[in-house]
DRENZARO-801847 format. One record per residue: residue in three letters; residue number from 1; z, x, y of N, C-alpha, C, O, CB in turn. Coordinates in steps of 0.2 Angstrom, whole numbers, plus 5000, padded with zeros to 4 digits. Atoms other than C-alpha are relative to their C-alpha. Last residue first. Glycine has a CB too. Layout:
% residues N
[ALA,NUM,[Z,X,Y],[Z,X,Y],[Z,X,Y],[Z,X,Y],[Z,X,Y]];
...
//
This chain:
% residues 135
[ASN,135,[5004,5004,5003],[4830,5011,4791],[4998,4995,5006],[4993,4990,5005],[5002,4997,4994]];
[LEU,134,[5005,4998,5006],[4840,5025,4795],[4994,4995,4999],[4988,4998,5000],[5005,4997,4993]];
[VAL,133,[5001,4992,5000],[4848,5026,4812],[4995,5002,4994],[4992,5007,4994],[5007,5003,4998]];
[ARG,132,[5001,4999,5007],[4846,5005,4817],[4999,5008,4999],[4995,5010,5003],[4994,4996,4997]];
[ARG,131,[5007,4996,5001],[4853,5002,4834],[5001,5002,4993],[5006,5004,4990],[5000,5007,5006]];
[GLU,130,[5000,4994,4998],[4868,4990,4833],[4993,5004,4999],[4989,5001,4994],[5006,5003,4996]];
[GLY,129,[5001,4998,4992],[4868,4972,4836],[5000,5007,5000],[4998,5010,5006],[5007,4999,5004]];
[PRO,128,[5002,5006,4998],[4874,4967,4816],[5000,5004,5009],[5005,5006,5012],[5006,4992,4998]];
[VAL,127,[4994,5003,4997],[4880,4983,4808],[4995,4995,5005],[4990,4998,5006],[5005,5006,5005]];
[ASP,126,[5000,4999,4993],[4865,4988,4797],[5006,4995,5002],[5007,4990,4999],[4994,4998,5003]];
[LEU,125,[4992,5001,4999],[4865,4990,4776],[4999,5003,5009],[4997,5009,5010],[5006,5006,4992]];
[SER,124,[4997,4997,4995],[4845,4990,4773],[5008,4997,5002],[5009,4991,5002],[4996,5000,5006]];
[PHE,123,[4999,5005,4994],[4837,4985,4757],[5005,5003,5004],[5010,5007,5001],[5003,4992,4997]];
[PRO,122,[4997,4997,4994],[4826,4993,4744],[5003,4995,5004],[5001,4989,5006],[4994,5004,5004]];
[PRO,121,[5004,4998,4994],[4821,4981,4731],[5004,5003,5004],[5010,5001,5004],[4998,4995,5005]];
[ILE,120,[4995,5001,4996],[4832,4983,4714],[4994,5000,5005],[4990,5004,5005],[5006,5005,5001]];
[THR,119,[4998,4997,4994],[4816,4985,4701],[5005,4996,5003],[5005,4990,5002],[4994,5001,5004]];
[VAL,118,[5002,5006,4996],[4818,4978,4682],[5001,5005,5009],[5006,5008,5010],[5007,4993,4998]];
[GLU,117,[4996,5000,4995],[4818,4993,4670],[4996,4995,5005],[4990,4994,5006],[5001,5006,5003]];
[PHE,116,[5002,4998,4994],[4813,4989,4653],[5003,5000,5006],[5008,4996,5006],[4994,4997,5001]];
[MET,115,[4997,4997,4994],[4818,4989,4635],[4996,5001,5006],[4991,5005,5005],[5003,5006,4998]];
[ARG,114,[5001,4997,4996],[4809,4978,4621],[5005,5003,5007],[5008,4999,5010],[4996,4997,5001]];
[GLY,113,[4998,4994,5000],[4820,4973,4609],[4997,5006,5004],[4999,5012,5005],[5000,5001,4995]];
[ARG,112,[5005,4998,5006],[4809,4957,4604],[5003,5008,5000],[5000,5013,4997],[4990,4999,5002]];
[ASP,111,[4997,5001,5005],[4823,4947,4613],[4997,5003,4995],[4998,5001,4990],[5001,4995,4998]];
[ASP,110,[5002,5006,5001],[4820,4957,4629],[5003,4997,4993],[5008,5000,4990],[4992,5000,4999]];
[ILE,109,[5003,5001,5007],[4831,4971,4634],[4998,4993,4999],[5002,4989,5000],[5004,5003,4995]];
[MET,108,[5001,5008,5004],[4833,4973,4653],[4998,5002,4993],[4993,5006,4992],[4994,4994,5005]];
[GLN,107,[5003,4999,5005],[4839,4990,4663],[5001,4995,4997],[5006,4993,4996],[5002,5005,4997]];
[TYR,106,[4997,5002,5005],[4842,4986,4680],[4997,5001,4995],[4991,4999,4995],[5003,4994,5001]];
[GLY,105,[5003,5002,5005],[4835,4996,4695],[5005,4996,4995],[5011,4997,4996],[4997,5006,4996]];
[GLY,104,[4997,4999,5007],[4840,5004,4711],[4996,4996,4995],[4990,4994,4997],[5008,4998,4999]];
[ALA,103,[5006,5003,5004],[4839,5002,4730],[5002,5002,4993],[5008,5003,4991],[4994,5005,5003]];
[MET,102,[4997,4999,5005],[4853,5003,4745],[4993,4998,4996],[4989,4994,4998],[5008,4996,4998]];
[ALA,101,[5005,5005,5004],[4850,5007,4762],[5003,5001,4994],[5006,5006,4992],[4991,5002,5001]];
[GLY,100,[5001,4995,5008],[4862,5015,4776],[4995,4995,4996],[4992,4991,4999],[5009,4999,4995]];
[SER,99,[5006,5001,5006],[4870,5011,4792],[4998,5003,4995],[5001,5008,4993],[4994,5001,5002]];
[PRO,98,[5001,5006,4999],[4887,5013,4802],[4992,4997,4998],[4991,4992,5001],[5003,4998,5007]];
[THR,97,[5003,5000,4994],[4890,5028,4792],[4999,4992,5002],[4998,4988,4997],[4995,5005,5000]];
[GLY,96,[4997,4996,4994],[4904,5032,4781],[4996,5001,5004],[4997,5005,5009],[5001,5007,4998]];
[LEU,95,[5002,4994,4996],[4900,5019,4770],[5001,5004,5005],[5003,5001,5010],[4995,4999,5001]];
[PRO,94,[4999,4997,4994],[4906,5005,4758],[4998,5006,5004],[4998,5010,4999],[5006,5002,5001]];
[CYS,93,[5001,4993,5000],[4897,4995,4746],[5003,5002,5006],[5002,4999,5011],[4994,5002,5000]];
[GLY,92,[5000,4998,4995],[4900,4976,4738],[5000,5009,5002],[5002,5013,4997],[5007,4997,5002]];
[SER,91,[4996,4993,5001],[4898,4965,4725],[4999,5003,5008],[4997,5000,5013],[4995,5006,4993]];
[ALA,90,[4999,4998,4993],[4891,4946,4722],[5004,5009,4999],[5007,5011,4994],[5006,4994,5005]];
[TYR,89,[4994,4997,5001],[4884,4939,4707],[5000,5004,5007],[4995,5005,5010],[5001,5004,4995]];
[SER,88,[4998,4998,4992],[4869,4928,4703],[5008,5003,5000],[5012,5001,4995],[4999,4993,5005]];
[TYR,87,[4992,4999,4999],[4862,4924,4687],[4999,5002,5006],[4994,5003,5010],[5004,5006,4995]];
[SER,86,[4997,4994,4996],[4845,4914,4684],[5007,5001,5000],[5011,4997,4998],[4999,4998,5007]];
[SER,85,[4993,5002,4996],[4835,4901,4674],[5002,5007,5004],[4997,5012,5005],[5007,4998,4993]];
[GLY,84,[4998,5004,4995],[4818,4899,4669],[5006,4999,5003],[5008,4995,5008],[4999,4995,4997]];
[PRO,83,[5005,5002,4996],[4818,4908,4653],[5001,4996,5005],[5005,4993,5004],[4996,4997,4996]];
[GLN,82,[5005,5004,5005],[4835,4911,4647],[4994,5000,5006],[4994,5000,5012],[5004,4991,4997]];
[ILE,81,[5003,5005,4995],[4846,4926,4656],[4993,4997,4997],[4988,5000,4995],[4997,5004,5008]];
[THR,80,[5005,5001,5004],[4858,4936,4645],[4997,4993,5004],[5000,4988,5005],[5002,5000,4993]];
[PRO,79,[5003,5006,5001],[4872,4943,4656],[4992,5001,4996],[4989,5006,4996],[4999,4997,5008]];
[GLN,78,[5007,4998,5002],[4879,4961,4653],[4998,4992,4997],[4998,4990,4991],[5001,5007,4994]];
[GLU,77,[5001,5002,5005],[4896,4959,4661],[4993,5001,5000],[4991,5004,5005],[5001,4995,4999]];
[GLY,76,[4996,5000,5007],[4910,4969,4670],[4995,4995,4995],[4998,4993,4990],[5008,4998,5000]];
[VAL,75,[4993,5002,5001],[4903,4966,4687],[5003,4999,4995],[5007,4995,4995],[5001,4994,5003]];
[VAL,74,[4999,5002,4991],[4885,4972,4683],[5007,4996,4999],[5008,4993,4994],[4993,4995,5003]];
[GLY,73,[5001,5005,4997],[4879,4979,4665],[5001,5000,5008],[4998,5003,5011],[5004,4997,4998]];
[SER,72,[5002,5005,5003],[4884,4996,4661],[5001,4993,5003],[5005,4992,5007],[5003,5001,4994]];
[GLY,71,[4995,5003,5004],[4885,5009,4674],[4997,4995,4995],[4991,4993,4996],[5006,4995,5005]];
[ARG,70,[5002,5004,5006],[4875,5021,4685],[5007,4997,4996],[5012,4999,4996],[4994,5006,4994]];
[VAL,69,[4996,5005,5004],[4878,5025,4703],[4997,4998,4995],[4993,4993,4995],[5002,4995,5003]];
[GLU,68,[5003,5007,5007],[4867,5037,4712],[5006,4998,4996],[5009,5003,4993],[4993,5004,4992]];
[GLU,67,[4994,4999,5006],[4875,5045,4729],[4995,4995,4996],[4992,4989,4998],[5010,4996,5002]];
[VAL,66,[5000,5004,5005],[4862,5049,4743],[5005,5000,4994],[5006,5006,4991],[4996,5000,4999]];
[HIS,65,[4997,4998,5005],[4867,5058,4760],[4998,4994,4996],[4998,4989,4998],[5006,5002,5001]];
[GLY,64,[5004,4997,5006],[4853,5055,4772],[5003,5002,4995],[4999,5004,4991],[4996,5004,5002]];
[LEU,63,[4999,4992,4998],[4865,5055,4788],[4995,5004,4994],[4995,5010,4993],[5008,5003,4999]];
[ALA,62,[5004,4998,4993],[4862,5036,4790],[4998,5006,5000],[4993,5008,5003],[5003,4999,5006]];
[ASP,61,[4997,5002,4992],[4869,5033,4772],[4995,5003,5005],[4990,5006,5004],[5007,5005,5002]];
[THR,60,[5001,4994,4996],[4859,5032,4755],[5003,4997,5007],[5002,4992,5009],[4992,5003,5001]];
[ILE,59,[4996,5001,4995],[4865,5023,4738],[4999,5005,5007],[5002,5011,5006],[5006,4999,4998]];
[GLU,58,[5000,4996,4997],[4853,5024,4724],[5003,4997,5007],[4999,4993,5010],[4995,5003,5000]];
[TRP,57,[5002,5000,4993],[4859,5012,4712],[5000,5006,5003],[5004,5010,5001],[5005,4996,5003]];
[ARG,56,[5001,4996,4997],[4856,5010,4693],[5000,5000,5007],[4995,4997,5009],[4997,5001,4998]];
[ARG,55,[5001,5000,4991],[4862,4996,4682],[5000,5007,5003],[5005,5010,5002],[5006,4996,5004]];
[ALA,54,[4997,4995,4996],[4864,4993,4663],[4996,4999,5008],[4992,4995,5010],[4999,5007,4997]];
[VAL,53,[4995,4995,5003],[4862,4981,4650],[5002,5005,5005],[5008,5007,5004],[4996,5004,4994]];
[LEU,52,[5000,4995,4994],[4853,4965,4659],[5007,5005,4996],[5012,5002,4995],[5003,4996,5009]];
[GLN,51,[4993,4999,4998],[4848,4953,4645],[5000,5007,5004],[4996,5011,5004],[5005,5001,4992]];
[VAL,50,[5000,4992,4999],[4832,4945,4644],[5007,5001,5000],[5011,4996,5002],[4995,5003,5007]];
[PRO,49,[4994,4998,4997],[4826,4928,4637],[5001,5008,5000],[4999,5012,4997],[5006,4996,4995]];
[THR,48,[4994,4997,5005],[4808,4927,4634],[5007,5000,5003],[5007,5000,5009],[4998,5008,4999]];
[PRO,47,[4998,5004,5007],[4794,4918,4642],[5005,5000,4997],[5007,4995,4994],[4996,5000,4996]];
[SER,46,[5004,4999,5006],[4795,4926,4659],[5001,4996,4995],[5006,4992,4995],[5001,5006,4999]];
[LEU,45,[5006,5004,5002],[4802,4919,4674],[4995,5002,4995],[4989,5000,4996],[4996,4998,5005]];
[ASN,44,[5005,4998,5005],[4819,4925,4674],[4993,4995,4999],[4993,4989,4997],[5004,5001,4993]];
[VAL,43,[5002,5006,5003],[4829,4925,4690],[4994,5002,4995],[4990,5007,4995],[4997,4995,5005]];
[ILE,42,[5006,4997,5005],[4840,4939,4696],[4998,4992,4997],[5001,4988,4995],[5004,5007,4993]];
[GLU,41,[5002,5006,5003],[4851,4932,4711],[4993,5004,4996],[4987,5006,4998],[4998,4993,5005]];
[VAL,40,[5005,4998,5005],[4861,4947,4720],[4999,4993,4995],[5003,4989,4993],[5003,5006,4994]];
[GLN,39,[5002,5005,5005],[4873,4944,4734],[4993,5000,4997],[4988,4999,5000],[5001,4994,5003]];
[TYR,38,[5008,5002,5001],[4877,4960,4744],[5001,4994,4995],[5006,4994,4992],[4995,5008,4996]];
[ALA,37,[5001,5004,5006],[4893,4964,4754],[4993,4998,4998],[4989,4996,5002],[5003,4995,4999]];
[TRP,36,[5006,5007,5000],[4894,4977,4767],[5001,4996,4992],[5003,4999,4987],[4989,5004,5001]];
[VAL,35,[5001,5005,5007],[4908,4988,4773],[4994,4995,4999],[4993,4990,5003],[5007,4995,4998]];
[TRP,34,[5003,5008,4998],[4909,5002,4787],[4997,4997,4992],[4994,5000,4988],[4992,5000,5007]];
[ARG,33,[4999,5003,5007],[4923,5016,4786],[4995,4992,5003],[4996,4988,5006],[5010,4999,4997]];
[GLY,32,[5005,4998,5003],[4923,5030,4799],[4998,4996,4995],[4995,4999,4990],[5001,5007,4999]];
[GLY,31,[4999,4995,5006],[4941,5028,4805],[4995,5002,4995],[4996,5006,4991],[5004,4996,4995]];
[ALA,30,[4997,4995,4998],[4936,5021,4821],[5002,5005,4996],[5002,5011,4997],[5004,4997,5003]];
[PRO,29,[5006,4994,4997],[4922,5010,4813],[5004,5005,5003],[5001,5010,5001],[4995,4998,5007]];
[ASP,28,[4996,4996,4996],[4935,5003,4802],[4996,5005,5001],[4996,5011,4998],[5006,5001,4997]];
[SER,27,[5002,4994,4999],[4927,4989,4789],[5004,5003,5007],[5007,4999,5011],[4992,5001,5000]];
[GLN,26,[4997,4997,5005],[4935,4973,4780],[4997,5010,5002],[4999,5014,4999],[4997,4997,4993]];
[GLY,25,[4992,5002,5002],[4935,4961,4794],[5002,5006,4996],[5008,5009,4997],[5001,4993,4995]];
[ALA,24,[4997,4997,4995],[4917,4967,4799],[5008,5001,4999],[5011,5007,4999],[4999,4996,5006]];
[LEU,23,[4993,5002,5001],[4909,4963,4782],[5005,5004,5006],[5008,5009,5005],[5001,5002,4993]];
[TYR,22,[4996,4995,4996],[4890,4966,4786],[5007,4998,4999],[5007,4993,5003],[4998,5001,5007]];
[SER,21,[4997,5003,4993],[4880,4955,4775],[5005,5005,5002],[5008,5008,4998],[5003,4993,4999]];
[PRO,20,[4995,4997,4997],[4866,4959,4762],[5004,4997,5006],[5002,4993,5010],[4998,5006,5002]];
[ARG,19,[4999,5001,4993],[4855,4948,4753],[5006,5002,5002],[5012,4999,5002],[4999,4994,5001]];
[VAL,18,[4994,4997,4999],[4847,4954,4736],[5000,4997,5009],[4995,4998,5013],[5000,5009,4997]];
[ARG,17,[4998,5001,4991],[4834,4945,4727],[5005,5001,5002],[5009,4997,4999],[4999,4995,5004]];
[VAL,16,[4993,4999,4998],[4827,4951,4710],[5001,4998,5007],[4997,5000,5011],[5003,5007,4998]];
[VAL,15,[4996,4999,4993],[4815,4943,4701],[5005,5001,5003],[5010,4997,5002],[4999,4997,5002]];
[ILE,14,[4992,5002,4996],[4810,4944,4684],[4999,5004,5006],[4998,5010,5007],[5007,5004,4995]];
[GLY,13,[4998,5009,4999],[4791,4940,4678],[5009,4999,5001],[5012,4994,5001],[4998,4995,4991]];
[ASP,12,[5000,5003,5007],[4788,4959,4672],[5004,4993,5000],[5008,4991,4995],[5004,5006,4995]];
[THR,11,[5002,4996,5005],[4795,4966,4688],[5001,4996,4994],[5006,4994,4993],[5003,5007,5000]];
[GLU,10,[5003,5004,5007],[4797,4955,4703],[4996,5007,4996],[4991,5010,4998],[4995,4993,5003]];
[ALA,9,[5004,4997,5005],[4806,4962,4720],[4998,4996,4994],[5002,4991,4993],[5003,5007,4999]];
[GLU,8,[5002,5002,5003],[4815,4953,4736],[4995,5004,4995],[4990,5006,4998],[4999,4994,5003]];
[TYR,7,[5005,4995,5001],[4825,4956,4750],[4998,4998,4993],[5003,4996,4990],[5001,5007,5001]];
[ALA,6,[5000,5000,5008],[4834,4942,4759],[4995,5006,4999],[4991,5008,5003],[4998,4992,4996]];
[LYS,5,[5007,5001,5001],[4839,4945,4778],[5000,5001,4992],[5004,5005,4988],[4995,5006,5004]];
[GLY,4,[5004,4996,4998],[4858,4942,4781],[4992,4999,4997],[4991,4994,4994],[5002,5007,4999]];
[ASP,3,[5005,5003,4995],[4867,4926,4781],[4996,5005,5000],[4992,5003,5004],[5002,4996,5007]];
[HIS,2,[5006,4997,5002],[4879,4931,4764],[4995,4997,5005],[4991,4993,5002],[4998,4999,4993]];
[MET,1,[4999,4994,5001],[4896,4926,4771],[4993,5004,5000],[4992,5008,5004],[5004,5000,4994]];
//
């Protein structure tokens, strides 16, 4: 399912890898709905445990419309990631255009109480074989 290109960013020893994939079976181009899944892996290369407490996404469609989504944790969890460990989850995004992009950040807190934001790398949402409109 997640056979698309991997996108990666590192902030303060926390690596975020995202691999999007188009879900043709859940999409309805004739009805103006395109759906993607994305697999996220968060790797803690820092020397201290970190907890993911919140997320912020910016979702842009091919027409340039931007939607911002904020919330606590991811997929109903606020995971703590130990040094040298990783946390993975999958989610999805519908769009009203056949192309778009996502980017954002995770709000983290370390074991000393320091809050910081980790970058979610910008990544493309493109229907395989289609000409890219936005990205």
